[in-house]
PQR file of N, CA, C, O and H, with PARSE charges and radii, in Angstrom:
ATOM      1  N   MET A   1      -0.586 197.205 -29.011 -0.4000 1.5000
ATOM      2  CA  MET A   1      -1.326 198.115 -28.170 -0.0000 2.0000
ATOM      3  C   MET A   1      -0.714 199.507 -28.293  0.5500 1.7000
ATOM      4  O   MET A   1       0.504 199.669 -28.369 -0.5500 1.4000
ATOM      5  N   LEU A   2      -1.581 200.491 -28.310 -0.4000 1.5000
ATOM      6  CA  LEU A   2      -1.182 201.892 -28.387 -0.0000 2.0000
ATOM      7  C   LEU A   2      -1.703 202.620 -27.156  0.5500 1.7000
ATOM      8  O   LEU A   2      -2.819 202.367 -26.701 -0.5500 1.4000
ATOM      9  H   LEU A   2      -2.571 200.360 -28.248  0.4000 1.0000
ATOM     10  N   ILE A   3      -0.888 203.528 -26.618 -0.4000 1.5000
ATOM     11  CA  ILE A   3      -1.304 204.311 -25.458 -0.0000 2.0000
ATOM     12  C   ILE A   3      -1.014 205.773 -25.740  0.5500 1.7000
ATOM     13  O   ILE A   3       0.094 206.136 -26.137 -0.5500 1.4000
ATOM     14  H   ILE A   3       0.019 203.733 -26.987  0.4000 1.0000
ATOM     15  N   GLY A   4      -2.025 206.610 -25.529 -0.4000 1.5000
ATOM     16  CA  GLY A   4      -1.865 208.051 -25.650 -0.0000 2.0000
ATOM     17  C   GLY A   4      -1.990 208.677 -24.271  0.5500 1.7000
ATOM     18  O   GLY A   4      -2.822 208.265 -23.462 -0.5500 1.4000
ATOM     19  H   GLY A   4      -2.924 206.316 -25.206  0.4000 1.0000
ATOM     20  N   MET A   5      -1.146 209.687 -24.009 -0.4000 1.5000
ATOM     21  CA  MET A   5      -1.151 210.341 -22.699 -0.0000 2.0000
ATOM     22  C   MET A   5      -1.244 211.846 -22.843  0.5500 1.7000
ATOM     23  O   MET A   5      -0.570 212.454 -23.675 -0.5500 1.4000
ATOM     24  H   MET A   5      -0.471 210.021 -24.666  0.4000 1.0000
ATOM     25  N   ASP A   6      -2.098 212.435 -22.013 -0.4000 1.5000
ATOM     26  CA  ASP A   6      -2.165 213.881 -21.865 -0.0000 2.0000
ATOM     27  C   ASP A   6      -1.730 214.154 -20.434  0.5500 1.7000
ATOM     28  O   ASP A   6      -2.483 213.902 -19.493 -0.5500 1.4000
ATOM     29  H   ASP A   6      -2.645 211.941 -21.338  0.4000 1.0000
ATOM     30  N   ILE A   7      -0.520 214.668 -20.269 -0.4000 1.5000
ATOM     31  CA  ILE A   7       0.071 214.803 -18.947 -0.0000 2.0000
ATOM     32  C   ILE A   7      -0.119 216.219 -18.426  0.5500 1.7000
ATOM     33  O   ILE A   7       0.287 217.189 -19.065 -0.5500 1.4000
ATOM     34  H   ILE A   7       0.091 214.873 -21.033  0.4000 1.0000
ATOM     35  N   GLN A   8      -0.733 216.322 -17.274 -0.4000 1.5000
ATOM     36  CA  GLN A   8      -0.987 217.589 -16.605 -0.0000 2.0000
ATOM     37  C   GLN A   8      -0.102 217.664 -15.358  0.5500 1.7000
ATOM     38  O   GLN A   8       0.602 216.707 -15.032 -0.5500 1.4000
ATOM     39  H   GLN A   8      -1.063 215.534 -16.755  0.4000 1.0000
ATOM     40  N   LYS A   9      -0.140 218.761 -14.689 -0.4000 1.5000
ATOM     41  CA  LYS A   9       0.703 218.953 -13.504 -0.0000 2.0000
ATOM     42  C   LYS A   9       0.411 217.917 -12.412  0.5500 1.7000
ATOM     43  O   LYS A   9       1.339 217.384 -11.803 -0.5500 1.4000
ATOM     44  H   LYS A   9      -0.712 219.538 -14.954  0.4000 1.0000
ATOM     45  N   HIS A  10      -0.880 217.630 -12.160 -0.4000 1.5000
ATOM     46  CA  HIS A  10      -1.249 216.743 -11.058 -0.0000 2.0000
ATOM     47  C   HIS A  10      -1.885 215.429 -11.492  0.5500 1.7000
ATOM     48  O   HIS A  10      -2.063 214.530 -10.670 -0.5500 1.4000
ATOM     49  H   HIS A  10      -1.633 218.063 -12.655  0.4000 1.0000
ATOM     50  N   MET A  11      -2.230 215.303 -12.777 -0.4000 1.5000
ATOM     51  CA  MET A  11      -2.871 214.078 -13.237 -0.0000 2.0000
ATOM     52  C   MET A  11      -2.474 213.780 -14.676  0.5500 1.7000
ATOM     53  O   MET A  11      -1.965 214.641 -15.395 -0.5500 1.4000
ATOM     54  H   MET A  11      -2.086 216.033 -13.445  0.4000 1.0000
ATOM     55  N   VAL A  12      -2.723 212.530 -15.075 -0.4000 1.5000
ATOM     56  CA  VAL A  12      -2.406 212.076 -16.423 -0.0000 2.0000
ATOM     57  C   VAL A  12      -3.635 211.369 -16.973  0.5500 1.7000
ATOM     58  O   VAL A  12      -4.126 210.413 -16.373 -0.5500 1.4000
ATOM     59  H   VAL A  12      -3.136 211.832 -14.491  0.4000 1.0000
ATOM     60  N   ASN A  13      -4.132 211.836 -18.115 -0.4000 1.5000
ATOM     61  CA  ASN A  13      -5.230 211.167 -18.813 -0.0000 2.0000
ATOM     62  C   ASN A  13      -4.612 210.153 -19.765  0.5500 1.7000
ATOM     63  O   ASN A  13      -3.756 210.499 -20.580 -0.5500 1.4000
ATOM     64  H   ASN A  13      -3.733 212.612 -18.603  0.4000 1.0000
ATOM     65  N   ILE A  14      -5.043 208.912 -19.660 -0.4000 1.5000
ATOM     66  CA  ILE A  14      -4.476 207.828 -20.452 -0.0000 2.0000
ATOM     67  C   ILE A  14      -5.569 207.184 -21.290  0.5500 1.7000
ATOM     68  O   ILE A  14      -6.655 206.888 -20.792 -0.5500 1.4000
ATOM     69  H   ILE A  14      -5.738 208.631 -18.998  0.4000 1.0000
ATOM     70  N   THR A  15      -5.273 206.970 -22.564 -0.4000 1.5000
ATOM     71  CA  THR A  15      -6.177 206.255 -23.462 -0.0000 2.0000
ATOM     72  C   THR A  15      -5.423 205.053 -24.017  0.5500 1.7000
ATOM     73  O   THR A  15      -4.360 205.196 -24.621 -0.5500 1.4000
ATOM     74  H   THR A  15      -4.391 207.210 -22.969  0.4000 1.0000
ATOM     75  N   GLU A  16      -5.980 203.888 -23.806 -0.4000 1.5000
ATOM     76  CA  GLU A  16      -5.417 202.644 -24.316 -0.0000 2.0000
ATOM     77  C   GLU A  16      -6.231 202.245 -25.548  0.5500 1.7000
ATOM     78  O   GLU A  16      -7.457 202.161 -25.484 -0.5500 1.4000
ATOM     79  H   GLU A  16      -6.844 203.773 -23.316  0.4000 1.0000
ATOM     80  N   MET A  17      -5.548 202.000 -26.664 -0.4000 1.5000
ATOM     81  CA  MET A  17      -6.232 201.692 -27.914 -0.0000 2.0000
ATOM     82  C   MET A  17      -5.736 200.384 -28.512  0.5500 1.7000
ATOM     83  O   MET A  17      -4.607 199.950 -28.280 -0.5500 1.4000
ATOM     84  H   MET A  17      -4.551 202.068 -26.715  0.4000 1.0000
ATOM     85  N   GLU A  18      -6.615 199.779 -29.284 -0.4000 1.5000
ATOM     86  CA  GLU A  18      -6.257 198.598 -30.065 -0.0000 2.0000
ATOM     87  C   GLU A  18      -5.515 199.057 -31.316  0.5500 1.7000
ATOM     88  O   GLU A  18      -5.506 200.247 -31.633 -0.5500 1.4000
ATOM     89  H   GLU A  18      -7.532 200.131 -29.473  0.4000 1.0000
ATOM     90  N   GLU A  19      -4.904 198.134 -32.015 -0.4000 1.5000
ATOM     91  CA  GLU A  19      -4.164 198.465 -33.234 -0.0000 2.0000
ATOM     92  C   GLU A  19      -5.054 199.086 -34.306  0.5500 1.7000
ATOM     93  O   GLU A  19      -4.571 199.855 -35.138 -0.5500 1.4000
ATOM     94  H   GLU A  19      -4.911 197.168 -31.757  0.4000 1.0000
ATOM     95  N   ASP A  20      -6.348 198.764 -34.299 -0.4000 1.5000
ATOM     96  CA  ASP A  20      -7.274 199.321 -35.292 -0.0000 2.0000
ATOM     97  C   ASP A  20      -7.752 200.728 -34.928  0.5500 1.7000
ATOM     98  O   ASP A  20      -8.530 201.334 -35.665 -0.5500 1.4000
ATOM     99  H   ASP A  20      -6.741 198.139 -33.624  0.4000 1.0000
ATOM    100  N   GLY A  21      -7.278 201.252 -33.777 -0.4000 1.5000
ATOM    101  CA  GLY A  21      -7.648 202.597 -33.353 -0.0000 2.0000
ATOM    102  C   GLY A  21      -8.847 202.670 -32.433  0.5500 1.7000
ATOM    103  O   GLY A  21      -9.186 203.749 -31.948 -0.5500 1.4000
ATOM    104  H   GLY A  21      -6.646 200.760 -33.178  0.4000 1.0000
ATOM    105  N   SER A  22      -9.501 201.537 -32.180 -0.4000 1.5000
ATOM    106  CA  SER A  22     -10.650 201.561 -31.274 -0.0000 2.0000
ATOM    107  C   SER A  22     -10.159 201.718 -29.836  0.5500 1.7000
ATOM    108  O   SER A  22      -9.134 201.159 -29.445 -0.5500 1.4000
ATOM    109  H   SER A  22      -9.226 200.660 -32.574  0.4000 1.0000
ATOM    110  N   VAL A  23     -10.915 202.490 -29.062 -0.4000 1.5000
ATOM    111  CA  VAL A  23     -10.535 202.765 -27.678 -0.0000 2.0000
ATOM    112  C   VAL A  23     -10.895 201.566 -26.807  0.5500 1.7000
ATOM    113  O   VAL A  23     -12.038 201.109 -26.788 -0.5500 1.4000
ATOM    114  H   VAL A  23     -11.747 202.944 -29.380  0.4000 1.0000
ATOM    115  N   LYS A  24      -9.913 201.080 -26.105 -0.4000 1.5000
ATOM    116  CA  LYS A  24     -10.120 199.957 -25.181 -0.0000 2.0000
ATOM    117  C   LYS A  24     -10.442 200.462 -23.782  0.5500 1.7000
ATOM    118  O   LYS A  24     -11.309 199.911 -23.103 -0.5500 1.4000
ATOM    119  H   LYS A  24      -8.985 201.451 -26.121  0.4000 1.0000
ATOM    120  N   GLU A  25      -9.737 201.522 -23.347 -0.4000 1.5000
ATOM    121  CA  GLU A  25      -9.949 202.022 -21.990 -0.0000 2.0000
ATOM    122  C   GLU A  25      -9.439 203.462 -21.870  0.5500 1.7000
ATOM    123  O   GLU A  25      -8.411 203.814 -22.448 -0.5500 1.4000
ATOM    124  H   GLU A  25      -9.033 201.969 -23.899  0.4000 1.0000
ATOM    125  N   ASN A  26     -10.154 204.270 -21.129 -0.4000 1.5000
ATOM    126  CA  ASN A  26      -9.733 205.625 -20.747 -0.0000 2.0000
ATOM    127  C   ASN A  26      -9.680 205.664 -19.231  0.5500 1.7000
ATOM    128  O   ASN A  26     -10.591 205.174 -18.564 -0.5500 1.4000
ATOM    129  H   ASN A  26     -10.989 203.984 -20.659  0.4000 1.0000
ATOM    130  N   TYR A  27      -8.619 206.245 -18.681 -0.4000 1.5000
ATOM    131  CA  TYR A  27      -8.555 206.397 -17.234 -0.0000 2.0000
ATOM    132  C   TYR A  27      -7.575 207.502 -16.866  0.5500 1.7000
ATOM    133  O   TYR A  27      -6.834 207.999 -17.715 -0.5500 1.4000
ATOM    134  H   TYR A  27      -7.880 206.643 -19.223  0.4000 1.0000
ATOM    135  N   VAL A  28      -7.580 207.881 -15.597 -0.4000 1.5000
ATOM    136  CA  VAL A  28      -6.732 208.964 -15.092 -0.0000 2.0000
ATOM    137  C   VAL A  28      -5.882 208.420 -13.953  0.5500 1.7000
ATOM    138  O   VAL A  28      -6.367 207.658 -13.116 -0.5500 1.4000
ATOM    139  H   VAL A  28      -8.182 207.478 -14.908  0.4000 1.0000
ATOM    140  N   ILE A  29      -4.602 208.818 -13.925 -0.4000 1.5000
ATOM    141  CA  ILE A  29      -3.739 208.502 -12.795 -0.0000 2.0000
ATOM    142  C   ILE A  29      -3.175 209.809 -12.238  0.5500 1.7000
ATOM    143  O   ILE A  29      -3.187 210.837 -12.915 -0.5500 1.4000
ATOM    144  H   ILE A  29      -4.208 209.437 -14.604  0.4000 1.0000
ATOM    145  N   GLU A  30      -2.690 209.760 -11.025 -0.4000 1.5000
ATOM    146  CA  GLU A  30      -1.997 210.907 -10.452 -0.0000 2.0000
ATOM    147  C   GLU A  30      -0.641 211.051 -11.148  0.5500 1.7000
ATOM    148  O   GLU A  30      -0.063 210.062 -11.598 -0.5500 1.4000
ATOM    149  H   GLU A  30      -2.681 208.925 -10.475  0.4000 1.0000
ATOM    150  N   ASN A  31      -0.151 212.251 -11.231 -0.4000 1.5000
ATOM    151  CA  ASN A  31       1.188 212.475 -11.759 -0.0000 2.0000
ATOM    152  C   ASN A  31       2.149 212.411 -10.574  0.5500 1.7000
ATOM    153  O   ASN A  31       2.624 213.434 -10.082 -0.5500 1.4000
ATOM    154  H   ASN A  31      -0.621 213.055 -10.865  0.4000 1.0000
ATOM    155  N   SER A  32       2.423 211.188 -10.131 -0.4000 1.5000
ATOM    156  CA  SER A  32       3.281 210.956  -8.972 -0.0000 2.0000
ATOM    157  C   SER A  32       4.192 209.760  -9.250  0.5500 1.7000
ATOM    158  O   SER A  32       3.923 208.950 -10.137 -0.5500 1.4000
ATOM    159  H   SER A  32       2.037 210.357 -10.531  0.4000 1.0000
ATOM    160  N   GLU A  33       5.244 209.667  -8.495 -0.4000 1.5000
ATOM    161  CA  GLU A  33       6.186 208.560  -8.678 -0.0000 2.0000
ATOM    162  C   GLU A  33       5.518 207.207  -8.470  0.5500 1.7000
ATOM    163  O   GLU A  33       5.749 206.277  -9.242 -0.5500 1.4000
ATOM    164  H   GLU A  33       5.462 210.325  -7.774  0.4000 1.0000
ATOM    165  N   ASP A  34       4.690 207.089  -7.433 -0.4000 1.5000
ATOM    166  CA  ASP A  34       3.996 205.819  -7.173 -0.0000 2.0000
ATOM    167  C   ASP A  34       3.074 205.433  -8.326  0.5500 1.7000
ATOM    168  O   ASP A  34       3.035 204.272  -8.732 -0.5500 1.4000
ATOM    169  H   ASP A  34       4.502 207.845  -6.805  0.4000 1.0000
ATOM    170  N   ALA A  35       2.336 206.400  -8.847 -0.4000 1.5000
ATOM    171  CA  ALA A  35       1.424 206.110  -9.956 -0.0000 2.0000
ATOM    172  C   ALA A  35       2.193 205.706 -11.206  0.5500 1.7000
ATOM    173  O   ALA A  35       1.767 204.803 -11.927 -0.5500 1.4000
ATOM    174  H   ALA A  35       2.368 207.343  -8.516  0.4000 1.0000
ATOM    175  N   TRP A  36       3.337 206.369 -11.476 -0.4000 1.5000
ATOM    176  CA  TRP A  36       4.151 205.990 -12.638 -0.0000 2.0000
ATOM    177  C   TRP A  36       4.723 204.589 -12.473  0.5500 1.7000
ATOM    178  O   TRP A  36       4.779 203.826 -13.438 -0.5500 1.4000
ATOM    179  H   TRP A  36       3.683 207.102 -10.891  0.4000 1.0000
ATOM    180  N   ASN A  37       5.146 204.245 -11.268 -0.4000 1.5000
ATOM    181  CA  ASN A  37       5.663 202.891 -11.030 -0.0000 2.0000
ATOM    182  C   ASN A  37       4.594 201.845 -11.274  0.5500 1.7000
ATOM    183  O   ASN A  37       4.874 200.794 -11.850 -0.5500 1.4000
ATOM    184  H   ASN A  37       5.100 204.865 -10.484  0.4000 1.0000
ATOM    185  N   THR A  38       3.370 202.122 -10.843 -0.4000 1.5000
ATOM    186  CA  THR A  38       2.259 201.196 -11.086 -0.0000 2.0000
ATOM    187  C   THR A  38       1.966 201.080 -12.579  0.5500 1.7000
ATOM    188  O   THR A  38       1.719 199.984 -13.084 -0.5500 1.4000
ATOM    189  H   THR A  38       3.142 202.976 -10.376  0.4000 1.0000
ATOM    190  N   PHE A  39       1.993 202.208 -13.281 -0.4000 1.5000
ATOM    191  CA  PHE A  39       1.767 202.201 -14.725 -0.0000 2.0000
ATOM    192  C   PHE A  39       2.811 201.332 -15.424  0.5500 1.7000
ATOM    193  O   PHE A  39       2.467 200.496 -16.260 -0.5500 1.4000
ATOM    194  H   PHE A  39       2.193 203.098 -12.870  0.4000 1.0000
ATOM    195  N   VAL A  40       4.072 201.528 -15.084 -0.4000 1.5000
ATOM    196  CA  VAL A  40       5.158 200.764 -15.713 -0.0000 2.0000
ATOM    197  C   VAL A  40       4.997 199.273 -15.423  0.5500 1.7000
ATOM    198  O   VAL A  40       5.185 198.450 -16.319 -0.5500 1.4000
ATOM    199  H   VAL A  40       4.351 202.207 -14.405  0.4000 1.0000
ATOM    200  N   GLU A  41       4.657 198.916 -14.197 -0.4000 1.5000
ATOM    201  CA  GLU A  41       4.435 197.508 -13.852 -0.0000 2.0000
ATOM    202  C   GLU A  41       3.304 196.909 -14.684  0.5500 1.7000
ATOM    203  O   GLU A  41       3.397 195.768 -15.137 -0.5500 1.4000
ATOM    204  H   GLU A  41       4.504 199.584 -13.469  0.4000 1.0000
ATOM    205  N   ARG A  42       2.246 197.677 -14.882 -0.4000 1.5000
ATOM    206  CA  ARG A  42       1.081 197.183 -15.628 -0.0000 2.0000
ATOM    207  C   ARG A  42       1.417 196.877 -17.085  0.5500 1.7000
ATOM    208  O   ARG A  42       0.941 195.882 -17.632 -0.5500 1.4000
ATOM    209  H   ARG A  42       2.171 198.604 -14.514  0.4000 1.0000
ATOM    210  N   TYR A  43       2.232 197.720 -17.716 -0.4000 1.5000
ATOM    211  CA  TYR A  43       2.450 197.607 -19.152 -0.0000 2.0000
ATOM    212  C   TYR A  43       3.829 197.092 -19.573  0.5500 1.7000
ATOM    213  O   TYR A  43       4.048 196.874 -20.764 -0.5500 1.4000
ATOM    214  H   TYR A  43       2.618 198.528 -17.271  0.4000 1.0000
ATOM    215  N   SER A  44       4.750 196.894 -18.655 -0.4000 1.5000
ATOM    216  CA  SER A  44       6.123 196.577 -19.043 -0.0000 2.0000
ATOM    217  C   SER A  44       6.231 195.304 -19.890  0.5500 1.7000
ATOM    218  O   SER A  44       7.035 195.261 -20.821 -0.5500 1.4000
ATOM    219  H   SER A  44       4.572 197.071 -17.687  0.4000 1.0000
ATOM    220  N   SER A  45       5.466 194.303 -19.598 -0.4000 1.5000
ATOM    221  CA  SER A  45       5.560 193.064 -20.376 -0.0000 2.0000
ATOM    222  C   SER A  45       4.871 193.172 -21.739  0.5500 1.7000
ATOM    223  O   SER A  45       5.140 192.363 -22.628 -0.5500 1.4000
ATOM    224  H   SER A  45       4.813 194.338 -18.842  0.4000 1.0000
ATOM    225  N   MET A  46       3.982 194.163 -21.916 -0.4000 1.5000
ATOM    226  CA  MET A  46       3.239 194.315 -23.171 -0.0000 2.0000
ATOM    227  C   MET A  46       4.006 195.120 -24.218  0.5500 1.7000
ATOM    228  O   MET A  46       3.735 194.998 -25.413 -0.5500 1.4000
ATOM    229  H   MET A  46       3.763 194.819 -21.194  0.4000 1.0000
ATOM    230  N   LYS A  47       4.956 195.934 -23.781 -0.4000 1.5000
ATOM    231  CA  LYS A  47       5.755 196.781 -24.681 -0.0000 2.0000
ATOM    232  C   LYS A  47       4.880 197.590 -25.653  0.5500 1.7000
ATOM    233  O   LYS A  47       5.041 197.474 -26.868 -0.5500 1.4000
ATOM    234  H   LYS A  47       5.177 196.033 -22.811  0.4000 1.0000
ATOM    235  N   PRO A  48       3.964 198.402 -25.131 -0.5600 1.5000
ATOM    236  CA  PRO A  48       3.080 199.176 -26.015  0.2800 2.0000
ATOM    237  C   PRO A  48       3.814 200.344 -26.668  0.5500 1.7000
ATOM    238  O   PRO A  48       4.860 200.778 -26.185 -0.5500 1.4000
ATOM    239  N   GLU A  49       3.263 200.842 -27.757 -0.4000 1.5000
ATOM    240  CA  GLU A  49       3.729 202.105 -28.330 -0.0000 2.0000
ATOM    241  C   GLU A  49       3.032 203.208 -27.554  0.5500 1.7000
ATOM    242  O   GLU A  49       1.819 203.159 -27.346 -0.5500 1.4000
ATOM    243  H   GLU A  49       2.414 200.490 -28.150  0.4000 1.0000
ATOM    244  N   ILE A  50       3.801 204.206 -27.124 -0.4000 1.5000
ATOM    245  CA  ILE A  50       3.252 205.267 -26.287 -0.0000 2.0000
ATOM    246  C   ILE A  50       3.512 206.618 -26.927  0.5500 1.7000
ATOM    247  O   ILE A  50       4.631 206.924 -27.336 -0.5500 1.4000
ATOM    248  H   ILE A  50       4.786 204.245 -27.293  0.4000 1.0000
ATOM    249  N   ALA A  51       2.456 207.423 -27.007 -0.4000 1.5000
ATOM    250  CA  ALA A  51       2.575 208.804 -27.489 -0.0000 2.0000
ATOM    251  C   ALA A  51       2.194 209.727 -26.348  0.5500 1.7000
ATOM    252  O   ALA A  51       1.157 209.544 -25.710 -0.5500 1.4000
ATOM    253  H   ALA A  51       1.546 207.174 -26.674  0.4000 1.0000
ATOM    254  N   LEU A  52       3.037 210.723 -26.092 -0.4000 1.5000
ATOM    255  CA  LEU A  52       2.707 211.689 -25.061 -0.0000 2.0000
ATOM    256  C   LEU A  52       2.831 213.088 -25.612  0.5500 1.7000
ATOM    257  O   LEU A  52       3.604 213.356 -26.532 -0.5500 1.4000
ATOM    258  H   LEU A  52       3.879 210.872 -26.610  0.4000 1.0000
ATOM    259  N   ASP A  53       2.047 213.977 -25.022 -0.4000 1.5000
ATOM    260  CA  ASP A  53       2.062 215.349 -25.494 -0.0000 2.0000
ATOM    261  C   ASP A  53       3.372 216.030 -25.088  0.5500 1.7000
ATOM    262  O   ASP A  53       4.054 215.592 -24.162 -0.5500 1.4000
ATOM    263  H   ASP A  53       1.419 213.759 -24.275  0.4000 1.0000
ATOM    264  N   GLN A  54       3.701 217.089 -25.786 -0.4000 1.5000
ATOM    265  CA  GLN A  54       4.896 217.864 -25.478 -0.0000 2.0000
ATOM    266  C   GLN A  54       4.595 218.764 -24.289  0.5500 1.7000
ATOM    267  O   GLN A  54       3.628 219.525 -24.324 -0.5500 1.4000
ATOM    268  H   GLN A  54       3.146 217.445 -26.538  0.4000 1.0000
ATOM    269  N   PHE A  55       5.386 218.692 -23.264 -0.4000 1.5000
ATOM    270  CA  PHE A  55       5.141 219.459 -22.056 -0.0000 2.0000
ATOM    271  C   PHE A  55       6.444 219.622 -21.299  0.5500 1.7000
ATOM    272  O   PHE A  55       7.462 219.046 -21.684 -0.5500 1.4000
ATOM    273  H   PHE A  55       6.172 218.074 -23.236  0.4000 1.0000
ATOM    274  N   THR A  56       6.426 220.383 -20.249 -0.4000 1.5000
ATOM    275  CA  THR A  56       7.627 220.708 -19.496 -0.0000 2.0000
ATOM    276  C   THR A  56       8.316 219.490 -18.908  0.5500 1.7000
ATOM    277  O   THR A  56       9.545 219.420 -18.921 -0.5500 1.4000
ATOM    278  H   THR A  56       5.599 220.850 -19.936  0.4000 1.0000
ATOM    279  N   SER A  57       7.564 218.535 -18.394 -0.4000 1.5000
ATOM    280  CA  SER A  57       8.144 217.361 -17.737 -0.0000 2.0000
ATOM    281  C   SER A  57       8.372 216.199 -18.690  0.5500 1.7000
ATOM    282  O   SER A  57       8.548 215.065 -18.244 -0.5500 1.4000
ATOM    283  H   SER A  57       6.566 218.593 -18.384  0.4000 1.0000
ATOM    284  N   GLY A  58       8.371 216.454 -19.977 -0.4000 1.5000
ATOM    285  CA  GLY A  58       8.492 215.390 -20.970 -0.0000 2.0000
ATOM    286  C   GLY A  58       9.717 214.529 -20.818  0.5500 1.7000
ATOM    287  O   GLY A  58       9.633 213.309 -20.959 -0.5500 1.4000
ATOM    288  H   GLY A  58       8.228 217.375 -20.339  0.4000 1.0000
ATOM    289  N   LYS A  59      10.853 215.127 -20.534 -0.4000 1.5000
ATOM    290  CA  LYS A  59      12.088 214.348 -20.388 -0.0000 2.0000
ATOM    291  C   LYS A  59      11.996 213.407 -19.194  0.5500 1.7000
ATOM    292  O   LYS A  59      12.460 212.269 -19.257 -0.5500 1.4000
ATOM    293  H   LYS A  59      10.922 216.119 -20.419  0.4000 1.0000
ATOM    294  N   TYR A  60      11.397 213.886 -18.105 -0.4000 1.5000
ATOM    295  CA  TYR A  60      11.231 213.048 -16.917 -0.0000 2.0000
ATOM    296  C   TYR A  60      10.379 211.822 -17.234  0.5500 1.7000
ATOM    297  O   TYR A  60      10.769 210.698 -16.916 -0.5500 1.4000
ATOM    298  H   TYR A  60      11.020 214.811 -18.053  0.4000 1.0000
ATOM    299  N   VAL A  61       9.230 212.027 -17.853 -0.4000 1.5000
ATOM    300  CA  VAL A  61       8.331 210.917 -18.176 -0.0000 2.0000
ATOM    301  C   VAL A  61       8.973 209.993 -19.204  0.5500 1.7000
ATOM    302  O   VAL A  61       8.860 208.773 -19.086 -0.5500 1.4000
ATOM    303  H   VAL A  61       8.913 212.939 -18.111  0.4000 1.0000
ATOM    304  N   ALA A  62       9.638 210.544 -20.201 -0.4000 1.5000
ATOM    305  CA  ALA A  62      10.302 209.713 -21.215 -0.0000 2.0000
ATOM    306  C   ALA A  62      11.346 208.807 -20.573  0.5500 1.7000
ATOM    307  O   ALA A  62      11.464 207.644 -20.961 -0.5500 1.4000
ATOM    308  H   ALA A  62       9.730 211.535 -20.297  0.4000 1.0000
ATOM    309  N   ARG A  63      12.101 209.306 -19.607 -0.4000 1.5000
ATOM    310  CA  ARG A  63      13.092 208.476 -18.912 -0.0000 2.0000
ATOM    311  C   ARG A  63      12.418 207.343 -18.163  0.5500 1.7000
ATOM    312  O   ARG A  63      12.893 206.207 -18.202 -0.5500 1.4000
ATOM    313  H   ARG A  63      12.005 210.251 -19.293  0.4000 1.0000
ATOM    314  N   ILE A  64      11.319 207.632 -17.482 -0.4000 1.5000
ATOM    315  CA  ILE A  64      10.599 206.595 -16.739 -0.0000 2.0000
ATOM    316  C   ILE A  64      10.135 205.494 -17.692  0.5500 1.7000
ATOM    317  O   ILE A  64      10.316 204.307 -17.421 -0.5500 1.4000
ATOM    318  H   ILE A  64      10.933 208.554 -17.451  0.4000 1.0000
ATOM    319  N   LEU A  65       9.540 205.901 -18.802 -0.4000 1.5000
ATOM    320  CA  LEU A  65       8.967 204.936 -19.739 -0.0000 2.0000
ATOM    321  C   LEU A  65      10.055 204.173 -20.507  0.5500 1.7000
ATOM    322  O   LEU A  65       9.884 202.996 -20.825 -0.5500 1.4000
ATOM    323  H   LEU A  65       9.393 206.865 -19.023  0.4000 1.0000
ATOM    324  N   ARG A  66      11.144 204.830 -20.796 -0.4000 1.5000
ATOM    325  CA  ARG A  66      12.234 204.169 -21.524 -0.0000 2.0000
ATOM    326  C   ARG A  66      12.872 203.080 -20.693  0.5500 1.7000
ATOM    327  O   ARG A  66      13.207 202.014 -21.208 -0.5500 1.4000
ATOM    328  H   ARG A  66      11.283 205.786 -20.537  0.4000 1.0000
ATOM    329  N   ASN A  67      13.044 203.343 -19.404 -0.4000 1.5000
ATOM    330  CA  ASN A  67      13.681 202.351 -18.531 -0.0000 2.0000
ATOM    331  C   ASN A  67      12.790 201.127 -18.358  0.5500 1.7000
ATOM    332  O   ASN A  67      13.162 200.187 -17.656 -0.5500 1.4000
ATOM    333  H   ASN A  67      12.772 204.209 -18.985  0.4000 1.0000
TER
END
């Protein structure tokens, strides 16, 4: 599974894709600690590859996802 993220100040656009590149799901979450915790719970057992855009809070999000 592949996940692409476009992270904004108040929201995050997420695209979940299959290995062949077909889009499985698009959705938006709040850019908040609670929303990130829910995201991590949803995907932690799947160990997806995640690509995120370069932005100011990149280190913060990378730490959340790495843990």
